[in-house]
Structure formats: C-alpha cells, structure tokens
C-alpha positions in Angstrom: -34.5 1.9 -13.9 -33.8 -1.5 -12.4 -33.7 -1.9 -8.6 -30.1 -1.5 -7.2 -28.6 -0.1 -10.4 -27.5 3.5 -10.7 -26.6 5.6 -13.8 -22.9 4.7 -13.5 -23.2 1.0 -12.8 -24.4 -1.5 -10.3 -24.6 -0.7 -6.6 -21.9 -3.3 -5.9 -19.3 -1.9 -8.3 -17.1 -0.4 -5.5 -17.5 -3.3 -3.0 -14.3 -5.1 -4.1 -12.2 -1.9 -3.8 -13.8 -1.2 -0.4 -12.8 -4.7 0.8 -9.2 -4.3 -0.5 -9.0 -0.8 1.1 -10.1 -2.2 4.5 -7.8 -5.3 4.3 -4.8 -3.3 3.4 -5.5 -0.9 6.3 -5.8 -3.8 8.7 -2.5 -5.4 7.5 -0.7 -2.0 7.7 -1.9 -1.6 11.3 -0.9 -5.2 12.3 2.6 -4.8 10.7 3.2 -1.5 12.5 2.1 -2.9 15.9 4.2 -6.1 15.5 7.2 -4.0 14.4 6.9 -1.7 17.4 6.6 -4.6 19.8 9.6 -6.4 18.3 11.7 -3.3 18.3 10.8 -2.3 21.8 11.7 -5.7 23.2 14.9 -6.0 21.2 16.1 -2.6 20.1 18.5 -2.4 17.2 21.4 -0.1 17.9 23.8 -0.7 15.0 24.0 -1.7 11.4 24.8 -5.3 12.2 21.6 -5.5 14.2 19.5 -4.2 11.3 21.2 -6.7 9.0 20.4 -9.6 11.3 16.8 -8.4 11.8 16.2 -7.9 8.1 17.9 -11.0 6.8 15.0 -13.4 7.6 12.7 -14.5 4.9 9.6 -13.9 7.0 10.7 -10.3 7.7 11.3 -9.7 3.9 8.0 -11.2 2.8 6.0 -9.3 5.5 7.8 -6.0 4.7 7.1 -6.4 1.0 3.5 -7.1 1.8 3.5 -4.0 4.0 4.9 -1.9 1.2 2.5 -3.2 -1.4 -0.4 -2.8 1.0 0.6 0.9 1.3 0.8 1.2 -2.4 -2.6 -0.5 -3.1 -4.2 1.5 -0.2 -2.8 4.8 -1.7 -3.9 3.9 -5.2 -7.5 3.1 -4.2 -7.8 6.0 -1.9 -6.4 8.7 -4.2 -8.3 7.2 -7.2 -11.5 7.7 -5.2 -10.5 11.2 -4.3 -9.8 12.0 -8.0 -13.1 10.5 -9.1 -15.0 12.5 -6.4 -13.3 15.9 -6.7 -11.7 16.2 -10.1 -14.5 16.6 -12.6 -12.5 17.1 -15.8 -11.7 13.7 -17.2 -8.6 15.0 -18.8 -7.1 16.3 -15.6 -8.2 13.2 -13.8 -6.5 11.0 -16.4 -3.3 13.0 -16.0 -3.4 12.8 -12.2 -4.1 9.1 -12.3 -1.3 8.5 -14.8 1.1 10.4 -12.6 0.0 8.6 -9.5 0.3 5.2 -11.2 3.8 6.1 -12.4 4.9 7.2 -8.9 3.4 4.1 -7.3 4.9 1.7 -9.9 8.3 3.4 -9.4 7.9 3.0 -5.6 7.1 -0.7 -6.1 10.2 -1.3 -8.2 12.3 0.6 -5.7 10.9 -1.4 -2.8 11.7 -4.7 -4.6 15.3 -3.5 -5.1 15.7 -2.4 -1.5 14.2 -5.5 0.1 16.0 -7.7 -2.3 19.4 -6.2 -1.5 19.1 -6.5 2.3 21.1 -9.7 2.4 
C-alpha cells in the first residue's frame, strides 16, 4: 500500500469538507455575534422596525449567507455522522436522500422569505 493512502481513498479526501465545515462555523458565529450587538444597541420593537432593518441589501445577503452556511454545515455534519454510524448502505442512502430533500426545501424556503422582505 502506498504511503498516505488508505483502503477508502487518499488521506486528504476529507480535507475540503473539513475546511468548509470550519468556515461555515466561523461565519455562523460571526453573524450571530454581529446580530446580537446590532440588536442590543438598537432594539427592534415593532413590525416597521423589522422591515427597516431587513430591507438593506447587506442584511439580505449576509442573512442568505448565514442560512446557506447553516445548511452546508448541517449537510456535511450529518453526512459524516451517517457515514460513521449507519453501516447499511441502503439505510444510509435513504437517510441522505431525506436530508438532502429537507435541506433543499429549506434553501428554497429561505430564498422565498428573504426575497419577500421588501
């Protein structure tokens, strides 16, 4: 066996997923901290306040990035859990298909919600 190569693939096969998992976690954390700071200095108390806060393009883009970061983070994390703990490939396929459908539906819903804030 070649050095650095396992039975299932190269030793670097999961590095890209690991990097994406960490980057999405950092973005989620930054978004939450910024949102808490903004909302603590200028609390929103009514519907008009929420509309004015959410009508900005930067807010909409950062919120969409936040939602898609959560979805990517969930996909990679749960896919790893399924690969590690679900040994039947048929059950794993069904679980991953259900997860992909749920996350894709959530992405469409997020696009609709963020797009109708105006």
